[in-house]
Residue frames relative to the residue before (quaternion, step in Angstrom):
aa qw qx qy qz dx dy dz
M 1.0000 0.0000 0.0000 0.0000 0.00 0.00 0.00
P 0.4182 -0.7212 0.4800 0.2731 3.64 -0.70 0.95
Y 0.3042 -0.7142 0.6027 0.1849 3.53 -1.27 0.63
N 0.1860 -0.8396 0.5069 0.0599 3.56 -0.31 1.28
V 0.0941 -0.7967 0.5970 0.0002 3.56 -0.80 1.11
L 0.1634 -0.7532 0.6303 0.0931 3.57 -0.97 0.92
S 0.0779 -0.8061 0.5866 -0.0011 3.58 -0.58 1.19
L 0.1294 -0.8180 0.5602 0.0145 3.57 -0.76 1.10
D 0.3926 -0.7243 0.5250 0.2134 3.56 -0.88 1.02
G 0.4979 -0.6391 0.4980 0.3093 3.56 -1.33 0.32
G 0.2246 0.8055 -0.5383 0.1047 3.55 -1.18 -0.56
G 0.5374 -0.6547 0.4123 0.3356 3.58 1.16 0.44
I 0.8447 -0.0698 0.0811 0.5244 3.55 -0.92 -0.96
R 0.6031 0.5769 -0.3574 0.4192 3.59 1.17 -0.49
G 0.4263 0.6914 -0.4626 0.3554 3.57 1.29 0.08
I 0.5443 0.6183 -0.4007 0.4011 3.57 1.18 -0.44
I 0.5791 0.5746 -0.3784 0.4373 3.59 1.14 -0.53
S 0.6310 0.5208 -0.3296 0.4712 3.60 1.01 -0.79
V 0.6443 0.5216 -0.3221 0.4573 3.58 0.98 -0.86
I 0.6605 0.5046 -0.3096 0.4618 3.59 0.91 -0.88
L 0.6396 0.5175 -0.3245 0.4667 3.60 1.00 -0.80
L 0.6421 0.5062 -0.3235 0.4762 3.59 1.00 -0.78
Q 0.6328 0.5277 -0.3296 0.4609 3.59 1.02 -0.76
R 0.6781 0.4882 -0.2946 0.4637 3.57 0.90 -0.93
L 0.6153 0.5388 -0.3437 0.4614 3.56 1.07 -0.71
S 0.6666 0.5077 -0.2938 0.4600 3.57 1.03 -0.82
E 0.6514 0.5271 -0.3129 0.4472 3.59 1.21 -0.42
L 0.5239 0.6384 -0.4143 0.3825 3.58 1.27 -0.20
P 0.6189 -0.5678 0.3865 0.3809 3.59 -1.08 0.67
G 0.8367 0.1968 -0.1660 0.4834 3.56 -0.87 0.98
L 0.7031 0.4597 -0.2692 0.4709 3.61 1.24 -0.06
S 0.3247 0.7886 -0.4803 0.2051 3.58 1.20 0.24
T 0.7764 0.2894 -0.1567 0.5375 3.61 1.13 -0.59
W 0.2774 0.8150 -0.4853 0.1529 3.60 1.17 0.33
L 0.6010 0.5836 -0.3662 0.4052 3.61 1.09 -0.62
R 0.5855 0.5873 -0.3736 0.4155 3.58 1.15 -0.49
D 0.6871 0.4816 -0.2742 0.4699 3.58 1.20 -0.51
V 0.5217 0.6173 -0.4204 0.4123 3.60 1.30 0.12
H 0.2792 -0.7923 0.5262 0.1325 3.58 -0.78 1.07
L 0.7984 0.0903 -0.0308 0.5945 3.59 1.11 -0.62
I 0.1005 -0.7720 0.6258 0.0489 3.56 -0.96 0.94
A 0.0166 0.7988 -0.5989 0.0540 3.58 -0.73 1.08
G 0.0382 0.8145 -0.5780 0.0331 3.56 -1.14 0.54
T 0.3604 -0.6989 0.5772 0.2202 3.51 -1.33 0.43
S 0.8494 0.0149 -0.0280 0.5268 3.58 -0.92 0.95
A 0.8328 0.0285 0.0018 0.5529 3.61 -0.59 -1.10
G 0.5969 0.5617 -0.3564 0.4484 3.58 1.13 -0.61
G 0.6193 0.5401 -0.3287 0.4656 3.55 1.15 -0.67
L 0.6310 0.5248 -0.3294 0.4668 3.58 1.08 -0.72
I 0.6366 0.5052 -0.3273 0.4821 3.58 1.01 -0.77
A 0.6350 0.5329 -0.3248 0.4553 3.58 0.99 -0.86
L 0.6550 0.5056 -0.3114 0.4672 3.59 0.95 -0.85
G 0.6419 0.5292 -0.3237 0.4507 3.56 1.00 -0.82
L 0.6675 0.4888 -0.2981 0.4761 3.58 0.94 -0.89
A 0.6592 0.5118 -0.3078 0.4569 3.56 0.99 -0.87
A 0.6769 0.4782 -0.2843 0.4820 3.58 1.17 -0.59
G 0.6011 -0.6085 0.3435 0.3878 3.56 1.27 0.10
K 0.4271 0.6925 -0.4762 0.3337 3.58 1.23 0.24
S 0.4317 -0.6847 0.5194 0.2740 3.56 -1.07 0.73
L 0.6391 -0.5160 0.3954 0.4111 3.56 -1.25 0.30
D 0.6074 0.5490 -0.3516 0.4540 3.60 1.09 -0.67
E 0.6583 0.5069 -0.3065 0.4646 3.58 0.99 -0.84
I 0.6634 0.4969 -0.3076 0.4674 3.58 0.96 -0.85
R 0.6351 0.5161 -0.3331 0.4683 3.59 1.01 -0.75
S 0.6436 0.5161 -0.3205 0.4656 3.58 0.98 -0.83
F 0.6011 0.5593 -0.3469 0.4533 3.57 1.09 -0.70
Y 0.6603 0.4978 -0.3037 0.4733 3.58 0.94 -0.88
V 0.6769 0.5027 -0.2960 0.4488 3.57 0.90 -0.94
D 0.7468 0.4302 -0.2230 0.4556 3.58 0.86 -1.00
E 0.8233 0.2589 -0.0944 0.4962 3.59 0.91 -0.91
G 0.4632 0.7464 -0.4126 0.2409 3.55 1.24 -0.36
Q 0.6737 0.5192 -0.3190 0.4181 3.59 0.86 -0.91
S 0.6953 0.4611 -0.2879 0.4702 3.59 1.02 -0.69
I 0.6929 0.4639 -0.2770 0.4775 3.61 1.12 -0.61
F 0.7812 0.2504 -0.1245 0.5582 3.56 0.82 -1.02
D 0.1739 0.8411 -0.4923 0.1414 3.57 0.61 1.13
D 0.3852 0.7176 -0.5022 0.2906 3.60 1.15 0.44
S 0.7797 0.1390 -0.0881 0.6041 3.59 1.21 -0.51
I 0.0445 -0.7831 0.6203 -0.0023 3.57 -0.84 1.01
F 0.2784 -0.7867 0.5347 0.1329 3.56 -0.68 1.15
D 0.4564 -0.6056 0.5734 0.3100 3.52 -1.13 0.72
E 0.5888 -0.6317 0.3709 0.3417 3.58 -0.94 0.85
N 0.7226 0.4154 -0.2461 0.4947 3.60 1.17 -0.50
C 0.3769 0.7819 -0.4493 0.2116 3.58 1.30 -0.03
I 0.7199 0.4477 -0.2735 0.4545 3.59 0.63 -1.10
R 0.6270 0.5374 -0.3345 0.4541 3.58 0.99 -0.80
A 0.6550 0.5073 -0.3142 0.4636 3.60 0.97 -0.84
L 0.6372 0.5249 -0.3290 0.4586 3.61 0.98 -0.80
V 0.6776 0.4911 -0.2910 0.4636 3.57 0.89 -0.95
D 0.6480 0.5194 -0.3216 0.4549 3.59 0.91 -0.87
C 0.6636 0.5046 -0.3045 0.4608 3.56 0.95 -0.87
A 0.6584 0.5076 -0.3101 0.4612 3.58 0.96 -0.86
E 0.6697 0.4964 -0.3005 0.4635 3.59 1.00 -0.79
A 0.6825 0.4854 -0.2867 0.4651 3.59 1.13 -0.60
N 0.7594 0.2975 -0.1670 0.5540 3.60 1.25 -0.30
Q 0.3698 -0.7415 0.5171 0.2146 3.56 -0.62 1.13
R 0.8512 0.0676 -0.0858 0.5133 3.56 -1.15 0.78
A 0.4109 0.7010 -0.4673 0.3484 3.54 0.80 1.09
V 0.1886 -0.7052 0.6728 0.1202 3.50 -1.21 0.80
V 0.1214 -0.8422 0.5251 0.0135 3.59 -0.59 1.13
G 0.1243 -0.7965 0.5901 0.0435 3.54 -0.93 0.97
A 0.4771 -0.6640 0.5044 0.2776 3.52 -1.31 0.42
V 0.5134 -0.5734 0.5255 0.3625 3.53 -1.36 0.18
L 0.2489 -0.7689 0.5740 0.1316 3.57 -0.83 1.00
L 0.0744 -0.8103 0.5811 -0.0163 3.56 -0.78 1.11
D 0.5308 -0.6244 0.4777 0.3165 3.54 -1.12 0.74
R 0.3946 -0.7538 0.4670 0.2408 3.59 -0.54 1.10
E 0.6474 0.4966 -0.3241 0.4787 3.61 1.19 -0.42
R 0.7586 0.1521 -0.0866 0.6276 3.56 1.21 -0.60
P 0.1732 -0.8826 0.4234 0.1086 3.58 0.51 1.21
H 0.6025 0.5308 -0.3803 0.4589 3.59 1.20 -0.03
K 0.6290 0.5899 -0.3074 0.4023 3.58 1.25 -0.45
V 0.2544 -0.7799 0.5613 0.1093 3.57 -0.77 1.12
F 0.0526 0.7932 -0.6066 0.0043 3.58 -1.08 0.66
Q 0.8572 0.1553 -0.1340 0.4723 3.54 -1.31 0.56
V 0.4870 0.6344 -0.4529 0.3940 3.58 0.95 0.86
A 0.8793 0.0225 -0.0384 0.4741 3.56 -0.99 0.97
P 0.0935 0.8001 -0.5859 0.0882 3.65 0.69 0.97
Q 0.2413 -0.7749 0.5716 0.1212 3.55 -1.18 0.62
W 0.4791 -0.6570 0.5020 0.2945 3.55 -1.14 0.68
K 0.0599 0.7708 -0.6291 0.0805 3.56 -0.84 1.10
F 0.3646 -0.7739 0.4703 0.2168 3.57 -0.22 1.26
W 0.7463 0.4164 -0.2383 0.4614 3.60 0.76 -1.01
Q 0.6071 0.4794 -0.3729 0.5124 3.57 1.30 0.20
G 0.5749 -0.6310 0.3537 0.3824 3.57 1.30 -0.10
G 0.7984 -0.2531 0.1343 0.5295 3.60 1.10 0.51
M 0.7937 -0.2477 0.2153 0.5122 3.54 -1.17 -0.64
Q 0.1285 -0.8092 0.5724 0.0318 3.56 -0.85 1.03
H 0.2981 -0.7600 0.5569 0.1532 3.53 -0.90 1.01
W 0.4590 -0.6485 0.5372 0.2832 3.51 -1.33 0.43
H 0.2387 -0.8101 0.5261 0.1003 3.57 -1.02 0.77
N 0.7915 0.3201 -0.1362 0.5025 3.59 1.12 -0.54
Q 0.4109 0.7048 -0.4708 0.3357 3.56 1.00 0.87
T 0.1515 -0.7730 0.6115 0.0744 3.55 -1.21 0.62
I 0.6910 -0.4556 0.3357 0.4497 3.58 -1.25 0.10
W 0.6573 0.5181 -0.3084 0.4522 3.59 1.19 -0.48
S 0.6828 0.4657 -0.2961 0.4788 3.59 1.22 -0.24
L 0.5096 0.6546 -0.4136 0.3751 3.60 1.28 0.15
P 0.5752 -0.5364 0.4673 0.4037 3.58 -1.22 0.35
A 0.5469 -0.6459 0.4274 0.3180 3.58 -1.11 0.62
K 0.7684 0.2586 -0.1395 0.5686 3.58 1.16 -0.61
A 0.6947 -0.4413 0.3514 0.4463 3.56 -1.31 0.23
W 0.0690 -0.8127 0.5784 0.0115 3.56 -0.91 0.89
E 0.5225 -0.6584 0.4586 0.2883 3.54 -1.21 0.64
V 0.1035 -0.8023 0.5879 0.0055 3.57 -0.96 0.96
E 0.5611 -0.6138 0.4497 0.3258 3.54 -1.34 0.19
L 0.7902 0.0366 0.0204 0.6115 3.59 1.18 -0.58
I 0.1813 -0.7564 0.6167 0.1210 3.56 -1.11 0.72
V 0.3653 -0.7092 0.5601 0.2234 3.56 -0.77 1.04
G 0.4963 -0.7778 0.3335 0.1936 3.53 -0.79 1.14
N 0.3286 0.7650 -0.5136 0.2074 3.65 1.07 0.30
C 0.7950 -0.0663 0.0635 0.5996 3.60 0.98 -0.76
V 0.1939 0.7829 -0.5529 0.2091 3.57 -0.11 1.33
L 0.2937 -0.7240 0.5984 0.1773 3.55 -1.07 0.81
Y 0.0764 -0.8117 0.5790 -0.0088 3.57 -0.30 1.32
P 0.3479 -0.7136 0.5589 0.2394 3.63 -0.65 0.97
T 0.5535 -0.6223 0.4306 0.3479 3.58 -0.98 0.78
E 0.6002 0.5686 -0.3591 0.4331 3.59 1.10 -0.67
A 0.6411 0.5213 -0.3285 0.4575 3.59 1.01 -0.78
I 0.6552 0.5040 -0.3127 0.4678 3.59 0.98 -0.83
R 0.6344 0.5210 -0.3346 0.4626 3.59 1.00 -0.76
E 0.6707 0.5157 -0.3007 0.4402 3.59 1.02 -0.79
V 0.8240 0.2714 -0.1155 0.4837 3.60 0.80 -0.97
G 0.5066 -0.6468 0.4373 0.3658 3.60 1.18 -0.24
L 0.6686 -0.5033 0.3804 0.3938 3.54 -1.32 -0.33
M 0.6850 -0.4531 0.3612 0.4416 3.57 -1.32 0.03
D 0.4873 -0.6513 0.5041 0.2901 3.55 -1.22 0.56
E 0.0528 -0.8512 0.5222 0.0054 3.57 0.42 1.24
K 0.5777 0.5936 -0.3798 0.4118 3.61 1.17 -0.44
N 0.7896 0.3154 -0.1535 0.5035 3.59 0.82 -0.98
L 0.7815 0.2222 -0.1265 0.5691 3.58 1.21 -0.42
P 0.0145 -0.8218 0.5695 -0.0113 3.61 0.54 1.10
Q 0.8379 0.1127 -0.1582 0.5101 3.56 -0.87 1.12
Y 0.7555 0.3308 -0.2015 0.5284 3.61 1.23 -0.10
G 0.2181 0.8281 -0.4944 0.1488 3.57 1.15 0.57
D 0.6062 0.5774 -0.3608 0.4111 3.58 1.13 -0.57
A 0.5100 0.6662 -0.4187 0.3474 3.60 1.23 -0.32
E 0.8020 0.1972 -0.1267 0.5494 3.60 1.12 -0.50
Y 0.5084 0.7008 -0.4059 0.2926 3.59 1.24 -0.27
T 0.7372 0.3890 -0.2509 0.4922 3.60 0.68 -0.99
P 0.5973 0.5211 -0.3954 0.4641 3.68 1.02 -0.46
R 0.5997 0.5469 -0.3551 0.4639 3.60 1.12 -0.64
M 0.6502 0.4975 -0.3084 0.4843 3.57 1.02 -0.79
R 0.6252 0.5480 -0.3325 0.4454 3.56 1.03 -0.80
R 0.6577 0.5054 -0.3109 0.4640 3.59 0.99 -0.79
K 0.6665 0.4737 -0.2931 0.4954 3.58 1.23 -0.41
G 0.6617 -0.5499 0.3013 0.4111 3.57 1.24 0.23
W 0.5083 0.6248 -0.4411 0.3957 3.59 1.23 0.23
K 0.3744 -0.7155 0.5485 0.2167 3.54 -1.02 0.85
L 0.2289 -0.7686 0.5844 0.1242 3.59 -0.87 0.98
L 0.0114 -0.8193 0.5703 -0.0573 3.56 -0.62 1.18
V 0.1557 -0.7253 0.6568 0.1353 3.54 -1.27 0.53
D 0.2055 -0.7857 0.5753 0.0969 3.55 -0.79 1.07
P 0.3831 -0.7598 0.4742 0.2258 3.62 -0.54 1.12
K 0.6078 0.5529 -0.3643 0.4383 3.61 1.21 -0.27
A 0.6507 0.4619 -0.3073 0.5184 3.58 1.28 -0.32
R 0.0440 0.8363 -0.5381 0.0960 3.57 -0.39 1.24
V 0.0623 -0.7729 0.6313 0.0107 3.53 -1.05 0.90
F 0.2487 -0.7715 0.5726 0.1228 3.57 -0.85 0.98
C 0.0244 0.8286 -0.5504 0.1000 3.57 -0.51 1.24
K 0.4896 -0.5745 0.5415 0.3703 3.49 -1.39 0.03
P 0.3890 -0.7332 0.4992 0.2488 3.64 -0.59 1.06
N 0.5855 -0.5507 0.4532 0.3854 3.54 -1.24 0.41
D 0.5035 -0.6258 0.4954 0.3307 3.56 -1.12 0.62
Y 0.4720 -0.6610 0.4936 0.3108 3.57 -1.02 0.74
P 0.5156 -0.6726 0.4279 0.3140 3.60 -0.90 0.87
S 0.5251 -0.6093 0.4885 0.3383 3.54 -1.20 0.57
G 0.6449 -0.5664 0.3581 0.3676 3.57 -1.17 0.57
F 0.4054 -0.7350 0.4977 0.2185 3.56 -0.68 1.13
R 0.6434 0.5685 -0.3274 0.3946 3.57 0.94 -0.87
H 0.7124 0.4709 -0.2528 0.4548 3.57 1.09 -0.70
L 0.5129 0.6340 -0.4271 0.3905 3.59 1.26 0.02
S 0.5498 -0.5802 0.4739 0.3693 3.56 -1.21 0.47
F 0.6723 -0.4941 0.3511 0.4250 3.58 -1.23 0.39
R 0.6501 0.5272 -0.3158 0.4468 3.56 0.95 -0.86
K 0.6825 0.4700 -0.2894 0.4791 3.59 0.95 -0.83
K 0.5856 0.5604 -0.3726 0.4519 3.59 1.10 -0.58
I 0.6588 0.5012 -0.3027 0.4723 3.57 0.92 -0.93
A 0.6435 0.5243 -0.3202 0.4566 3.58 0.98 -0.84
E 0.6632 0.5030 -0.3034 0.4638 3.59 0.94 -0.88
L 0.6859 0.4997 -0.2824 0.4474 3.57 0.97 -0.85
L 0.8423 0.2782 -0.0788 0.4549 3.55 0.78 -1.06
F 0.8102 0.3208 -0.1349 0.4716 3.60 1.03 -0.67
R 0.6775 0.4005 -0.3105 0.5330 3.61 1.23 0.27
P 0.1679 -0.8520 0.4862 0.0978 3.61 0.32 1.23
T 0.7151 0.4033 -0.2655 0.5054 3.61 1.18 -0.39
G 0.4941 0.6773 -0.4176 0.3504 3.59 1.27 0.06
P 0.6380 -0.5758 0.3559 0.3671 3.60 -1.18 0.48
Y 0.7463 0.3805 -0.2179 0.5007 3.60 1.18 -0.48
S 0.3227 0.7739 -0.4906 0.2369 3.60 1.26 0.19
L 0.4369 -0.7067 0.4945 0.2554 3.56 -0.76 1.06
K 0.6484 0.5191 -0.3220 0.4543 3.59 0.93 -0.88
R 0.6641 0.4979 -0.3078 0.4651 3.57 0.87 -0.93
R 0.6648 0.5181 -0.3092 0.4405 3.57 0.90 -0.91
V 0.6583 0.5113 -0.3176 0.4522 3.59 0.91 -0.89
Y 0.7262 0.4448 -0.2651 0.4522 3.58 0.72 -1.02
S 0.6607 0.4862 -0.3273 0.4690 3.61 0.96 -0.72
S 0.6449 0.5181 -0.3229 0.4598 3.58 1.04 -0.74
L 0.6594 0.4979 -0.3080 0.4715 3.58 0.93 -0.88
G 0.7062 0.4900 -0.2670 0.4358 3.56 0.98 -0.84
S 0.7599 0.3861 -0.2062 0.4806 3.59 1.07 -0.65
A 0.5536 0.6435 -0.3813 0.3662 3.59 1.23 -0.32
P 0.6260 -0.5395 0.3963 0.4002 3.60 -1.19 0.39
N 0.7836 -0.0387 0.0324 0.6192 3.59 1.18 -0.59
P 0.6686 -0.5375 0.3262 0.3970 3.63 -1.14 0.49
V 0.6263 0.5445 -0.3532 0.4319 3.62 0.99 -0.73
A 0.6625 0.4885 -0.3020 0.4809 3.58 0.91 -0.92
G 0.6477 0.5340 -0.3180 0.4407 3.57 0.99 -0.83
L 0.6712 0.5040 -0.2966 0.4556 3.56 0.95 -0.88
F 0.7375 0.4231 -0.2462 0.4653 3.59 0.81 -0.95
A 0.5622 0.5885 -0.3972 0.4241 3.60 1.21 -0.24
V 0.5533 0.6341 -0.3867 0.3772 3.60 1.19 -0.51
P 0.7022 0.4239 -0.2979 0.4883 3.66 0.73 -0.87
V 0.5790 0.5637 -0.3821 0.4483 3.60 1.13 -0.56
F 0.6428 0.5296 -0.3212 0.4508 3.58 0.94 -0.89
Y 0.7193 0.4467 -0.2703 0.4583 3.60 0.76 -1.00
A 0.5945 0.5483 -0.3666 0.4600 3.60 1.11 -0.58
R 0.6679 0.4881 -0.2983 0.4760 3.58 0.95 -0.84
V 0.6063 0.5419 -0.3535 0.4623 3.60 1.07 -0.69
L 0.6903 0.4810 -0.2791 0.4628 3.59 0.88 -0.94
L 0.6874 0.4617 -0.2750 0.4885 3.58 1.14 -0.62
G 0.4698 -0.6994 0.4272 0.3279 3.59 1.26 -0.17
I 0.6121 0.5244 -0.3620 0.4683 3.59 1.16 0.52
N 0.2487 0.7771 -0.5239 0.2442 3.54 1.00 0.94
R 0.4666 -0.7105 0.4589 0.2587 3.58 -0.71 1.09
E 0.6964 0.4706 -0.2738 0.4676 3.59 1.15 -0.56
G 0.6426 0.5158 -0.3247 0.4643 3.61 1.25 0.00
S 0.7899 -0.3107 0.2245 0.4788 3.55 -1.29 -0.33
W 0.5765 0.5856 -0.3768 0.4276 3.60 1.12 -0.61
G 0.6801 0.5114 -0.2918 0.4369 3.56 0.96 -0.90
L 0.6007 0.5899 -0.3539 0.4074 3.56 1.14 -0.64
K 0.6998 0.4813 -0.2604 0.4591 3.57 1.15 -0.61
R 0.5573 0.6314 -0.3883 0.3741 3.57 1.25 -0.20
S 0.4527 -0.6664 0.5174 0.2885 3.57 -1.09 0.69
E 0.1402 -0.7943 0.5890 0.0502 3.57 -1.16 0.63
R 0.4477 -0.6164 0.5638 0.3190 3.51 -1.24 0.49
S 0.5498 -0.5918 0.4549 0.3750 3.59 -1.14 0.48
L 0.5902 -0.5960 0.4109 0.3571 3.55 -1.13 0.65
K 0.6278 0.5371 -0.3586 0.4346 3.61 1.01 -0.62
D 0.6418 0.4839 -0.3270 0.4970 3.59 1.18 -0.47
V 0.6528 0.5305 -0.3179 0.4375 3.58 0.94 -0.90
F 0.7975 0.3397 -0.1596 0.4723 3.58 0.82 -0.99
T 0.6515 0.4501 -0.3557 0.4965 3.58 1.18 0.37
D 0.4657 0.6719 -0.4498 0.3598 3.58 1.29 0.06
């Protein structure tokens, strides 16, 4: 007798998508009672909450209502502008073979842009993010980028079929570091639409590596795969996002040299640097 397992992914408020998919599956002919044949329900994060609800006897309609009624107050790490999804879809429909991302804004300072349109800079040690951009410094129309940070991205199913899934084994929690560049190498255009806006909590800036003890430096480099200084994460993200493998490999020592010298673009030093506006950079 088979042992049936239902596994549910996380994603905060986006867990409602899993609930809707389960509802639609239950509406198919002959599958109205398929959940009764599931022996184990497991989930990550929001998926775990759905699993608990099902295990407690809640219906899918009840769980969906929970997301609709309470989701914004519980899953408040990301808040979508009401026109965000429509803007993403419109942009994707207007551009063939396009992967479209939203503009990410600081929910505490909603004019402040973060993690949008990073650029590859070899002598900076890899992909570099902007720190001093606002909604007023963005291009007026959708523009092409080298990488889309994965907080809110419209991935065409055809693109996923072509390139596969994120590399969660080598880049846990950071799969987007090489995912959209992989699509770009396959001929997909990466676009960010300024009309699609998501308000999020920015990542915390990493503590200074130079001031850590030798023992903690080794731990950060080798034993924290999701940490900002992880050697494994740096190698795989650099190889995946670089224009070519050679540049990606040699950018790794450049990054760590800059970290040790205190001139890392992703640290406090980078916050003080002046920047051109994105509308100037991407219209040249």
